GUNUFI-801120 format. One line per 3 residues: number of its first residue (from 1); their letters; for each residue x, y, z of C-alpha. Coordinates in steps of 0.5 Angstrom, whole numbers. Layout:
// residues N
NUM	A	X/Y/Z ~ ...;
// end
This chain:
// residues 396
1	XXX	0/0/0 ~ 2/7/-2 ~ 3/12/4;
4	XXX	6/19/5 ~ 10/18/11 ~ 12/11/14;
7	XXX	13/11/22 ~ 17/5/25 ~ 17/4/32;
10	XXX	21/0/36 ~ 17/-2/42 ~ 20/-2/49;
13	XXX	18/-3/56 ~ 18/5/59 ~ 20/8/52;
16	XXX	19/7/44 ~ 24/10/39 ~ 20/12/33;
19	XXX	23/14/26 ~ 19/17/20 ~ 21/17/13;
22	XXX	18/20/7 ~ 16/16/0 ~ 23/17/-2;
25	XXX	26/14/4 ~ 29/20/7 ~ 28/21/15;
28	XXX	24/27/16 ~ 23/25/24 ~ 26/22/30;
31	XXX	24/22/37 ~ 24/18/43 ~ 17/18/46;
34	XXX	14/15/53 ~ 10/9/53 ~ 4/13/56;
37	XXX	-3/15/52 ~ -1/23/52 ~ 6/22/48;
40	XXX	3/16/44 ~ -3/20/42 ~ 1/26/39;
43	XXX	5/21/35 ~ -1/18/32 ~ -4/25/31;
46	XXX	2/27/27 ~ 2/21/23 ~ -6/22/21;
49	XXX	-5/29/19 ~ 0/27/14 ~ -4/21/11;
52	XXX	2/16/14 ~ 2/9/17 ~ 6/6/23;
55	XXX	10/-1/23 ~ 12/-4/30 ~ 16/-10/32;
58	XXX	10/-13/37 ~ 3/-14/35 ~ 1/-14/43;
61	XXX	4/-14/50 ~ 8/-7/50 ~ 5/-4/44;
64	XXX	-2/-5/46 ~ -4/2/48 ~ -1/4/41;
67	XXX	-5/-1/37 ~ -11/2/40 ~ -10/9/39;
70	XXX	-8/7/32 ~ -15/3/31 ~ -19/9/34;
73	XXX	-16/14/29 ~ -16/10/23 ~ -9/10/22;
76	XXX	-6/3/19 ~ -1/0/23 ~ 3/-6/21;
79	XXX	7/-11/24 ~ 14/-14/22 ~ 16/-21/26;
82	XXX	22/-22/29 ~ 25/-27/24 ~ 23/-22/18;
85	XXX	26/-16/22 ~ 33/-20/23 ~ 33/-22/16;
88	XXX	31/-15/14 ~ 37/-11/18 ~ 42/-15/14;
91	XXX	41/-11/8 ~ 43/-5/11 ~ 50/-2/13;
94	XXX	53/-4/19 ~ 53/-10/24 ~ 50/-5/30;
97	XXX	43/-7/33 ~ 40/0/36 ~ 33/2/37;
100	XXX	34/8/32 ~ 37/3/27 ~ 31/-2/28;
103	XXX	26/3/28 ~ 29/6/21 ~ 29/-1/18;
106	XXX	21/-2/20 ~ 19/4/17 ~ 23/3/10;
109	XXX	21/-4/10 ~ 14/-2/10 ~ 16/3/4;
112	XXX	19/-2/0 ~ 16/-8/1 ~ 9/-7/4;
115	XXX	7/-14/2 ~ 12/-17/7 ~ 8/-13/13;
118	XXX	2/-16/17 ~ -3/-10/17 ~ -6/-11/24;
121	XXX	-14/-11/25 ~ -17/-9/31 ~ -19/-15/35;
124	XXX	-26/-16/39 ~ -27/-16/46 ~ -29/-23/47;
127	XXX	-22/-25/43 ~ -18/-21/47 ~ -21/-24/53;
130	XXX	-20/-31/51 ~ -13/-29/49 ~ -11/-27/56;
133	XXX	-14/-34/59 ~ -10/-38/54 ~ -4/-34/55;
136	XXX	-5/-35/63 ~ -6/-43/62 ~ 0/-43/58;
139	XXX	4/-40/64 ~ 0/-45/69 ~ 2/-51/64;
142	XXX	10/-49/65 ~ 9/-48/72 ~ 6/-55/73;
145	XXX	12/-58/69 ~ 17/-54/73 ~ 14/-57/79;
148	XXX	13/-64/77 ~ 20/-64/75 ~ 23/-61/81;
151	XXX	18/-66/85 ~ 20/-72/81 ~ 28/-71/82;
154	XXX	27/-70/89 ~ 24/-76/90 ~ 28/-80/85;
157	XXX	35/-78/89 ~ 32/-81/96 ~ 27/-86/94;
160	XXX	28/-88/87 ~ 24/-94/87 ~ 18/-90/89;
163	XXX	19/-85/84 ~ 18/-91/79 ~ 12/-93/82;
166	XXX	9/-86/81 ~ 10/-87/74 ~ 6/-82/70;
169	XXX	1/-80/75 ~ 4/-74/77 ~ -1/-70/72;
172	XXX	-7/-72/77 ~ -9/-67/82 ~ -11/-73/87;
175	XXX	-5/-77/86 ~ -1/-71/88 ~ -5/-69/94;
178	XXX	-4/-76/97 ~ 4/-75/95 ~ 4/-69/99;
181	XXX	1/-73/105 ~ 6/-79/105 ~ 12/-75/101;
184	XXX	17/-81/103 ~ 18/-88/103 ~ 18/-88/111;
187	XXX	11/-84/111 ~ 8/-90/106 ~ 11/-95/111;
190	XXX	8/-92/117 ~ 1/-91/114 ~ 0/-98/111;
193	XXX	-3/-100/104 ~ -10/-99/107 ~ -9/-92/109;
196	XXX	-6/-90/103 ~ -11/-93/99 ~ -17/-90/103;
199	XXX	-13/-83/102 ~ -13/-84/94 ~ -20/-86/94;
202	XXX	-22/-80/98 ~ -19/-76/92 ~ -23/-81/87;
205	XXX	-16/-84/84 ~ -17/-89/79 ~ -15/-96/81;
208	XXX	-13/-93/88 ~ -12/-100/92 ~ -7/-103/86;
211	XXX	-4/-96/86 ~ -3/-96/94 ~ 0/-103/93;
214	XXX	5/-101/88 ~ 7/-95/93 ~ 8/-99/99;
217	XXX	12/-105/95 ~ 17/-99/93 ~ 17/-96/100;
220	XXX	19/-103/103 ~ 24/-105/97 ~ 29/-99/100;
223	XXX	31/-100/107 ~ 37/-95/107 ~ 36/-88/109;
226	XXX	40/-82/105 ~ 42/-76/109 ~ 37/-70/109;
229	XXX	31/-75/108 ~ 27/-71/113 ~ 28/-65/109;
232	XXX	27/-68/103 ~ 20/-70/105 ~ 19/-63/108;
235	XXX	20/-60/101 ~ 16/-66/97 ~ 10/-64/101;
238	XXX	11/-56/99 ~ 12/-58/92 ~ 6/-63/92;
241	XXX	2/-57/95 ~ 4/-52/90 ~ 3/-57/84;
244	XXX	-4/-59/87 ~ -6/-52/87 ~ -3/-50/80;
247	XXX	-7/-57/77 ~ -13/-54/81 ~ -13/-47/78;
250	XXX	-12/-50/71 ~ -18/-55/72 ~ -22/-48/73;
253	XXX	-19/-44/68 ~ -21/-50/63 ~ -28/-48/64;
256	XXX	-27/-41/64 ~ -23/-42/57 ~ -29/-46/54;
259	XXX	-34/-41/56 ~ -30/-35/53 ~ -29/-39/47;
262	XXX	-37/-40/46 ~ -38/-33/46 ~ -34/-32/40;
265	XXX	-38/-32/34 ~ -34/-37/30 ~ -34/-42/36;
268	XXX	-40/-46/33 ~ -36/-45/26 ~ -30/-48/28;
271	XXX	-33/-54/33 ~ -37/-56/26 ~ -30/-58/23;
274	XXX	-29/-66/25 ~ -23/-66/30 ~ -24/-59/33;
277	XXX	-27/-58/40 ~ -27/-52/45 ~ -20/-53/47;
280	XXX	-17/-54/40 ~ -22/-49/38 ~ -20/-43/43;
283	XXX	-12/-44/41 ~ -14/-44/34 ~ -18/-38/34;
286	XXX	-13/-34/38 ~ -7/-36/34 ~ -11/-34/27;
289	XXX	-14/-28/30 ~ -18/-24/24 ~ -19/-29/18;
292	XXX	-18/-22/14 ~ -11/-22/15 ~ -10/-28/10;
295	XXX	-13/-27/3 ~ -12/-34/1 ~ -11/-41/5;
298	XXX	-4/-42/2 ~ -2/-35/7 ~ -6/-38/13;
301	XXX	-2/-45/12 ~ 5/-41/11 ~ 3/-38/17;
304	XXX	2/-44/21 ~ 8/-47/18 ~ 4/-52/14;
307	XXX	6/-50/7 ~ 11/-55/4 ~ 18/-52/2;
310	XXX	21/-54/-4 ~ 29/-54/-5 ~ 31/-54/-12;
313	XXX	38/-52/-16 ~ 39/-54/-23 ~ 38/-62/-24;
316	XXX	42/-64/-18 ~ 37/-62/-12 ~ 30/-62/-13;
319	XXX	26/-64/-6 ~ 20/-62/-2 ~ 21/-61/6;
322	XXX	17/-59/11 ~ 18/-52/14 ~ 21/-51/21;
325	XXX	18/-44/21 ~ 11/-41/22 ~ 7/-41/28;
328	XXX	8/-47/32 ~ 2/-46/37 ~ -2/-46/31;
331	XXX	1/-52/27 ~ 1/-56/34 ~ -7/-55/34;
334	XXX	-8/-56/27 ~ -4/-63/27 ~ -8/-65/34;
337	XXX	-15/-63/30 ~ -13/-67/24 ~ -11/-73/28;
340	XXX	-17/-73/32 ~ -21/-73/25 ~ -18/-79/23;
343	XXX	-25/-83/26 ~ -29/-78/21 ~ -29/-82/14;
346	XXX	-27/-77/9 ~ -21/-75/13 ~ -19/-82/14;
349	XXX	-20/-84/7 ~ -15/-78/5 ~ -10/-80/11;
352	XXX	-10/-87/8 ~ -9/-85/1 ~ -2/-81/3;
355	XXX	0/-87/7 ~ -1/-91/1 ~ 4/-86/-3;
358	XXX	9/-88/2 ~ 8/-82/7 ~ 10/-84/15;
361	XXX	4/-83/20 ~ 6/-76/22 ~ 7/-74/15;
364	XXX	0/-76/13 ~ -3/-72/19 ~ 1/-66/17;
367	XXX	-2/-67/9 ~ -9/-68/12 ~ -8/-62/17;
370	XXX	-6/-58/11 ~ -12/-60/6 ~ -16/-58/12;
373	XXX	-13/-51/12 ~ -17/-50/6 ~ -23/-52/9;
376	XXX	-22/-48/15 ~ -20/-42/11 ~ -27/-42/7;
379	XXX	-31/-43/13 ~ -29/-37/17 ~ -28/-33/11;
382	XXX	-36/-34/9 ~ -38/-35/16 ~ -41/-42/15;
385	XXX	-41/-49/18 ~ -38/-55/16 ~ -43/-59/12;
388	XXX	-40/-63/6 ~ -37/-69/8 ~ -35/-70/1;
391	XXX	-31/-64/1 ~ -24/-67/3 ~ -25/-73/-1;
394	XXX	-25/-70/-8 ~ -18/-66/-6 ~ -13/-70/-10;
// end
C-alpha cells in the first residue's frame, strides 16, 4: 500500500523509538516517546495528519496502547515479526543493532515491501479475553511442568523405586495431593496400604487400591535412608501442595476458556469441523485472530508452518521438505485436530491415500492438516459451518 509517511516504532518497556521516512526513503523525523497515552496519541495524530502508516515489531503486549490508538484514529498499523526483522536488518549497512536502526528498518521495509508487512486488524473484546485466558493457561502449564520435574527429581534422588512407582500419574491432582500427605518411603510404610488406598479413594483416583499396593511395595523395597531425607520429605510436601494448587486452577481455567470460546461468533463454525473441540478451537481462534489477515488458504497454511518448502537447484537438487518456521502453536493445534478427525470418513480416506503413497504417519497427518486449512479458511471467510463430508474426498 502507498502512503505519504512511514513510521517505524521500535517497542520498549518504558519508551519507544520512532523513525519517520517519506515516500522517497528520507528520514524526516526521529524521536523517543514515553510508553503512555499522551505521547503516543501525539504521534498518532501527527501520522494521521500526513496520511501515514505505522509499523511495529510487536503485535500486542507492550504495543497494546499504540495499537488501540491507531485503530481508534483509523491509522493503518502493520507488524513485522522477529525473523523477518532480523533478515531485513542484514540489507542495511553495519552490524549494529540499535533502537534507531530497528525503527528505520521497520519504516523502510513497509515503504519498499508493503506486502511483507502484516497489516493488523482490531480484535473483538471476546477474542482479547480468550487470548488472555489461553496465555495464562500456558503459563500455568509451564509452572506445572517445572514443579513436576522438581518433585520427581527430589523423589528419585532419595527413593528411586518410589519415583518409578509414581509413573506418569503426577498430572493427576488427586495423586499429587496424596503424595503431599505421604511424601516419602517411610511415611508410606508407616501409613500402610489401607490408609494410603483410602486417601487415594477419597481423591477419586482410578484403581486406588492397586496404586497404593504399588507404592507400598516400592517403599518396602528400600531399607536405607539417605542423608537429608527428612528435609527432602518436607520439600516434597511443599512442592506437591503447590502442584496440586496449579492443577486445580488449570481445571477451573479450562471451564473459563470453554465459556469464553463459545462467546465468539466463530466458535460454532470451528467446532463443526470434525476433530475440533472447545480447547483446540480456542487455541486456533486465538492464533488465527482475524481471518481477513489471510487472503488465501495458502497464506494461512504458510503462517501455520504447514506449507511445503521446495529445494531446487539445477538438476542435482529437487526435493520438498516441511518448513521449520511458522506459528508452532497453531501448527500443533491443527495437527492434533487432523489426528482427531481420522475417525471421520473423508479424513480417514485422505490419510489412507497418503499412507499408500509411502508417507509416514506424521507426514500423512500433516498433509491432512494442510488440506483441512483450505476448508477452515473457506468456513471462516464465508461464515458457514462444515456440512459437506465429501469436500475432503475430492481433493487430489
